[in-house]
C-alpha positions as CSV (number, residue, x, y, z in Angstrom):
1,X,78.2,86.4,69.4
2,X,76.6,89.6,68.3
3,X,76.1,90.0,72.1
4,X,79.3,89.1,72.8
5,X,81.1,91.8,70.6
6,X,78.9,94.6,71.4
7,X,80.3,93.7,75.2
8,X,83.8,93.6,74.1
9,X,83.5,97.2,72.7
10,X,81.9,98.1,75.8
11,X,84.6,97.0,77.8
12,X,87.4,97.9,75.7
13,X,86.1,101.2,75.7
14,X,85.7,101.2,79.4
15,X,89.6,100.6,79.8
16,X,91.0,102.6,77.1
17,X,89.6,105.9,78.0
18,X,91.3,105.4,81.9
19,X,94.7,104.7,79.9
20,X,94.1,107.6,77.6
21,X,94.3,110.1,80.6
22,X,97.4,107.9,82.0
23,X,99.4,110.6,79.7
24,X,98.0,113.9,80.7
25,X,98.7,113.3,84.6
26,X,101.0,110.4,85.0
27,X,98.8,107.7,86.3
28,X,96.1,105.8,85.4
29,X,92.9,103.4,87.0
30,X,91.8,100.3,85.6
31,X,89.7,97.1,86.8
32,X,92.2,94.4,86.9
33,X,90.2,91.7,85.8
34,X,86.8,92.1,84.8
35,X,85.7,89.1,86.9
36,X,86.9,90.3,90.3
37,X,86.2,93.4,92.3
38,X,89.4,94.7,91.8
39,X,90.9,97.9,90.8
40,X,94.4,98.8,90.2
41,X,96.9,102.3,90.1
42,X,99.7,102.6,87.9
43,X,101.9,105.6,88.5
44,X,104.2,105.7,85.9
45,X,107.2,108.3,87.7
46,X,108.0,109.6,91.1
47,X,104.9,111.3,92.5
48,X,103.3,111.5,96.2
49,X,99.2,110.7,94.9
50,X,96.3,110.4,97.0
51,X,93.4,108.1,96.4
52,X,90.1,107.8,97.8
53,X,87.0,105.6,97.9
54,X,83.8,107.4,98.6
55,X,80.3,105.6,99.4
56,X,77.0,107.2,97.7
57,X,76.5,109.5,101.1
58,X,80.6,111.0,100.9
59,X,81.5,108.6,103.7
60,X,85.4,107.9,102.6
61,X,85.7,104.1,102.8
62,X,89.5,104.1,102.2
63,X,92.0,106.6,102.2
64,X,95.4,105.9,100.9
65,X,99.0,108.4,100.7
66,X,101.2,107.0,97.8
67,X,105.0,107.7,98.0
68,X,106.1,106.6,94.6
69,X,110.1,107.1,93.9
70,X,109.5,105.2,90.5
71,X,106.8,104.2,88.5
72,X,104.6,101.8,91.1
73,X,101.2,99.8,90.6
74,X,99.1,99.2,93.4
75,X,96.0,96.9,93.7
76,X,93.4,97.9,95.9
77,X,90.7,94.7,96.5
78,X,87.0,95.7,96.8
79,X,85.5,92.2,97.7
80,X,84.6,93.6,101.1
81,X,82.1,96.1,99.5
82,X,78.3,95.4,98.8
83,X,76.9,95.7,95.2
84,X,76.4,99.3,94.5
85,X,78.5,102.5,93.2
86,X,81.4,103.9,94.4
87,X,83.8,107.1,93.8
88,X,87.3,106.6,93.7
89,X,89.2,110.4,93.9
90,X,92.8,110.3,92.7
91,X,94.6,113.5,93.6
92,X,97.9,114.1,92.1
93,X,99.5,118.0,92.5
94,X,96.7,120.1,91.5
95,X,95.3,117.9,89.4
96,X,92.2,115.5,90.7
97,X,90.5,112.6,88.2
98,X,87.1,111.2,89.6
99,X,86.3,107.6,88.3
100,X,82.3,105.8,89.3
101,X,82.9,102.1,90.2
102,X,80.2,99.6,89.9
103,X,80.3,96.8,91.9
104,X,77.5,94.5,90.7
105,X,77.4,90.2,90.6
106,X,81.2,90.0,92.0
107,X,82.5,92.5,89.3
108,X,83.8,96.5,89.3
109,X,83.6,98.7,86.2
110,X,85.1,101.9,86.0
111,X,84.0,104.7,84.6
112,X,85.9,107.5,82.0
113,X,87.3,109.6,84.8
114,X,85.9,113.4,85.3
115,X,89.2,115.8,85.7
116,X,89.1,118.9,87.7
117,X,92.1,121.5,88.5
118,X,92.2,122.4,92.2
119,X,93.3,125.3,94.4
120,X,97.0,124.1,96.0
121,X,98.8,126.6,97.0
122,X,101.9,126.1,98.9
123,X,103.1,127.9,102.2
124,X,105.6,127.5,104.6
125,X,107.7,129.1,107.2
126,X,111.0,130.1,106.1
127,X,113.1,132.0,109.4
128,X,110.5,134.8,110.1
129,X,108.6,134.7,107.3
130,X,105.8,132.6,106.0
131,X,105.2,132.2,102.7
132,X,102.3,131.5,100.3
133,X,103.0,130.8,96.2
134,X,99.8,129.6,94.6
135,X,100.8,129.2,90.7
136,X,98.9,128.4,87.3
137,X,95.3,128.8,89.5
138,X,92.7,130.1,87.1
139,X,92.5,133.7,86.2
140,X,90.4,135.8,88.5
141,X,90.2,137.5,92.1
142,X,92.1,135.4,95.1
143,X,91.1,136.0,98.5
144,X,94.1,135.7,101.0
145,X,92.8,135.5,104.5
146,X,95.5,134.6,107.3
147,X,93.9,133.8,111.2
148,X,95.7,133.5,114.1
149,X,95.8,130.5,116.7
150,X,92.3,132.3,118.3
151,X,91.1,132.5,114.8
152,X,91.5,136.3,115.1
153,X,91.5,137.7,111.3
154,X,95.1,139.0,111.2
155,X,95.7,139.7,107.2
156,X,92.3,140.1,104.2
157,X,92.9,141.1,100.9
158,X,91.6,140.2,98.0
159,X,93.8,140.1,94.1
160,X,92.0,141.2,91.5
161,X,92.8,139.4,87.9
162,X,95.0,137.3,89.4
163,X,96.6,133.2,88.0
164,X,99.5,133.0,90.4
165,X,100.5,135.0,93.3
166,X,103.9,135.0,95.7
167,X,103.7,137.1,99.1
168,X,105.3,137.3,102.2
169,X,104.4,137.3,105.9
170,X,106.6,139.0,108.7
171,X,106.1,136.9,111.4
172,X,109.3,137.8,113.5
173,X,107.3,140.5,115.9
174,X,104.3,137.7,116.2
175,X,103.8,135.8,119.6
176,X,101.4,133.1,117.9
177,X,102.2,129.9,117.7
178,X,100.0,129.1,114.7
179,X,98.6,130.9,111.4
180,X,95.7,129.6,109.5
181,X,95.7,130.4,105.7
182,X,91.7,130.3,103.7
183,X,93.1,131.3,100.4
184,X,89.0,131.8,97.9
185,X,89.6,131.3,94.5
186,X,86.5,130.7,91.7
187,X,84.2,128.5,94.1
188,X,87.5,127.2,95.8
189,X,88.3,127.1,99.2
190,X,91.9,125.8,100.1
191,X,92.6,126.3,103.8
192,X,95.9,125.0,106.2
193,X,97.2,125.9,109.1
194,X,101.0,126.3,109.9
195,X,102.7,125.7,113.4
196,X,105.6,128.5,113.8
197,X,106.8,127.4,117.3
């Protein structure tokens, strides 16, 4: 009986931790049923969410882009996966939650999430300009490098002690069909190529 109570408390803690996290980032990830190898994500408001399942050697086993226009629940069947440990990464905006999934004896268990803020600048073409908008970054230097389609550097500047940044790049005199932006801050690197023609 004591073992049953201990197992029940552990299971309750396991399932409560991801649910508590849902209030902060508008989603939760849970094991559907403790006797199954399935996990369920619940998104409680319209969002774009990316879910990845990785093996222990960082091989992507599943990638799913979810466009939730309202509340949404989606279930993932893990029966094809052998016993072992896996990582589930859920990205929504600038927040990333990483869970560890353990599959053993035809059951899945889920760890509490590790939460990270990631660098997610917005870069888009507006007529003769490319705009770069970065908000809510950690305060510190932000390095912006722009490369043309031949990987030649056309812009490099480090902005010191910034937590946000807005820049416009005039491309009206350029014949380049694409520019690659490389933004670095606090050990994070964001790269995005923008087509202009």
